[in-house]
N, C-alpha and C positions, 0 to 999 in steps of 0.2 A: 504493499500500500503506500501511498506518498502523500499522507495528511500533513507532513512536516512542511510542505510548500506553501501553505495557506499565508495569504499576507494580510487577511481580515479586511478585504476591500468591500465586501458587502454585496459583490456582484450576484453570488447564488442567491442571496435572500430576494433581491430584486426579481430574479427570474422565476422563482418558485410560484407555481400556480396555486399550491395549498395556502402559503402565507398570504397571497395577495387575494385570496377569497374571504368574505366576511365570515365564513364558519371556520376559517383554518387557525384561528388564533392558538389553539393548543397545540400545534404542531412546533416543536423549538426550533426547526429550520434545518437546511441542510448543513450549515455549517456546524452546528451543535452536534447533530447526530452523525454526520458523516467526517467530521474532523475532530471535534474535542472528545465525544464521548468514547471513542475508540481508544483513547490515550489516558484519558483522566477521569476522574471520580464521577463525572456526569453520567456515565452509563448506569449507575446504580439508581438514578433519581428518575430518568426518563421513563422507563416502564413502556406501557402500550402505546404512548404518544410517538415512539419511534416509528410505529407502523402507519403514521398519518403522512405517507408520502406515496405519490402515485408512480414512482420509479420513471419519470417522463424523461429523464437525462437533461431537461433544460439547466439545471445548475451546474453540470458538468460542461455544457457548451458555453456558459457564460463564464466560467472560470478561467482568469487569465493564466493561472499557474499548472492549469491540466490536471487537476487533481480528479481522481477516479471517484467522485462522491457515491454515485450509485452504488459502486461495487462495495465501498466502505460502509454504506448504510445497511446493505443486505448482509455483509459479514456480521455486523453488529446484531441484526434480527436473528440470525442464526445461532447467536450465542446468548439470547434472551431466555430467561425461565419464567415461569408462571402460567396462569390460567390464560387459555386462548380466548380471543373475541368469538362471540356466538356464531358469526358468519362464517369464520375461519375455521371454527369447529365443525361446522355443517359441510364445508369443503372436504375437509377431511374424511368425515363420515362417508360422504358421496364416493371419494376416491377408494375408501375400504370396500364399500358396497358394490360398485360396477366399474371402478377406473377411471371416472371423469370427475370433474369438480361440480357439474350440474347434472340433472336427470337427462338421460339421452331419449329424446323423441325421435330422432330419424330413423326411419327404417328402409330406405332406399339402398341398403347397401350393395356394393358391386364388387364381387370377389371371385374375378374370372381368370386370374392369373395373368393380367397384364403387366407390363415393366414399369408403368408410371402408377404411383400412387398420390390420389388427392388426399389431403390430410386437413380436413376442415377445421378441427380444434373442437374443444369442448362446447364453447358457445354456439358454433356453426353445427353441432349435432344435438344441441338441447333447446336453445332459445331462439335461433335463426335458421330454421332448417330451411326456409324458402331461399335464403342467401345460398345455402350448400346446394340446393337442386339448380338453381341458377348457374352457379359456377360450373359444376358437373356438366349442365347441358352445353355450356360456352366451350369447354374444353373438348367436348366431343364433337360440336360442330366445327372446331378448329382441327379436327383428324387427330386428337390426342386421346386414344383409348385409355382408361384408367381404371383403378380399383378404387373403392372406398371401403377400407377395411374395418370390420368390426372389431378386429383384434387390436387395433392400434388405438391406445389408451391416451390419456392426458400427458401432454410433452414433459409435465413437471415444471414449468414456468410459474404458474399461480402457486406452487408450493415453497419455491426458492423465494419468491417476494414475501411470504410470511414466516419465513425461517425454518421451514419442514424439510430438511436437507435429506434424512433418511427416507421418509416417503418419496422424494423426489428422484432418488436415486435407484429405489425399488422400480419405479415407472420406467426410468432409463433403462435398466437392464430387461425389462418386460418388453419394453418396445424395440430393444435393439435386435431382437430375432426377427420381428416382424418388418422392420425398415429395411433388414439385409436381403429381402425377398425382391427388392424393387431398384432399378436403376436410377429413377428419379422419383422426387418427392416434391410435390407443389402444395403449397399452403394458401389460405385466405388469410390467417391471423399474423401480422408482422411479428407479435411476441412469440409465436411458434416458430416462424422461420429464424428469428434470432436465438431461441433455444437451441434448435436443432443444429444451427451453425455453431455455437459457441459452446454447447455442452455436448452434444452428441459427435461433433465433428463431422457432420452431414452437410454438404451443399445443397441444401434444400432451397427452392426458388419461391419467392412470392409471386402470386398469380399476376400482378404487374409486370415482373420482370418476364414472364410467359408470353403476356399480351403484347409487349413491345415490339412494334414493326408490323403487328397483323392488321389486315385491312378489315376494319371495324365501322360501325354505323350505329345510330341511337335514334328512338323514337321520341325521345324526351323533348317536351315543349317548355317553353319558359325559361326562367334564368335559374341557375343552380350555383349554390356556394360549395366550398371545399372543407371537409374536416380532414386535415392532413394528419395521419396517425403518428404519435410521438416514436414508437418503435420501428416506423416506416423511415422517418426522416433522420431520427438521432439514433436508430439502432442499426438498420440494414444500411440505408445510404440515403444522403439528400439528393442524390442523382436520380434515385428510384421514386423519391418523391415527386421530384419534377416529371418523371414519365407519367406518373398518375394524371397530371394535368394535361399533358400533349396528347395522352391517349384519348382523352374525354374531348377535348377541342378537336383533334383530328376526325374523331367520329360524329362530329357536329353537335355537340353538347354546348350550350351558351354558358360558359364558366364565369362566374362573378369572383374576382379575386378580392381578398379581403384581407386587412391587417388582422394579425393573430390567427389565420386560418390554420397553422400548425401548433397552436396553443393546447395544452391539455384539456382533454373532455373530463377528467376526474375519474375515469373508468378503470383504471390500470392500477398495478402495484397491490392488489388486494384490497384498495380503498372501496370499490362497488360493494363487496361483501363485508368488509370490517366496519367502514364508517359511511353508510349509506346517505346520511344527512350532507355531509361535505361533498361525496361524489355528485349527489343531486344538485347541490348549491352550484358547483362549477360547471356543470353542464347546462344548468338555467341560464348562467351569466352568457355562455357561448350562445344558447339558442336565442337569447334577447337580441344578441347582436345580428344573428342572421335574420331574424324577423324584422328588425329596423331597416335592414337592406332591402327588404322586400322581395326576398328569393321564393321560388317555389319549394324548395326543398334543399337538401344537403347530400352530397355524395361523399363516401369515404372509402376505405380500403382495410377496414378493420372490424371485426364483430363487436368488440367491445364498445368502440365509437359508436356504431349502429343502434346497440343495445341502450347505451346510457343517454345519448342524444335523444332516441328516439321515444324514451320515457317522459321527455318533457313535452311531447305533443307535436313535435316538427317531423314532417317525412323526410326519412333518412334511407338512403339506398347505397348498397355496396357497388363497387364498379363493375361487378358480375353481374348486377341485376340492371345496370344502367346501359349496356352495350350489347350488341350482338354482331355475328360475322356478317359481312355483306354477301348476298347471294347474287 
């Protein structure tokens, strides 16, 4: 870790979406949790407030010293003891019961021995099954025959966010055999993409990377804003985030660019399950901006963003639902 580089400039504090939300006052901030707590006595007094972080990486991007704040905060979480938050306990119970953080509603499994695996992630198989069906249909239309395996469990990323390392490692071992059957893995969730690359050592591809350069069109009318996912821009690549925009514009979507379009929606890092009030408050602030812009809805490329913003009553589409191949 490189916490000793901190120059106490406050850049990370100004960038933090939780601290900048009215409901986020109990979060000690990325400097305290990511720099001071791992080295000093603060770790014993922060408690569960250390979990009030969406792991959006905005603090790292703002840090002039290049401190890996998110990694440091996750390490602290893994060392915490004490009772887990109710929402996080439910995640672990679900993992124990059926291997995913939410109940699985998807039933359109495709297990035909294809060499491509489409890995929708827990939300795509539980809360956003229409998204999964749309992306699967899109891949098929582009000539990419694929499986959607019922044996592939949660990637483990949500568990690392709450410090449950042993459970996450169990999932990694369980998934490794399944993933080894495939030559290519395509994801819809940038958090899953990042996890497969960083933890599994698999060069998974987010669907945006697959769609780039394809001949696509859209039937969407009106003006559409963007929610650029944190783990897409600051996890996978800022260039992949720009590809989201170019794909939509090339397909004929009227995209409205807005300041803060890559700001966190509040849905990541275990916040949605652990601190739903703060997660909802951050989402409402974003939705208010979109509504004031008079757009017809929002397009994103992350199931968590779709879910969290959609709960605030605005129409949210995944990129897989917004476009189709030209015929």
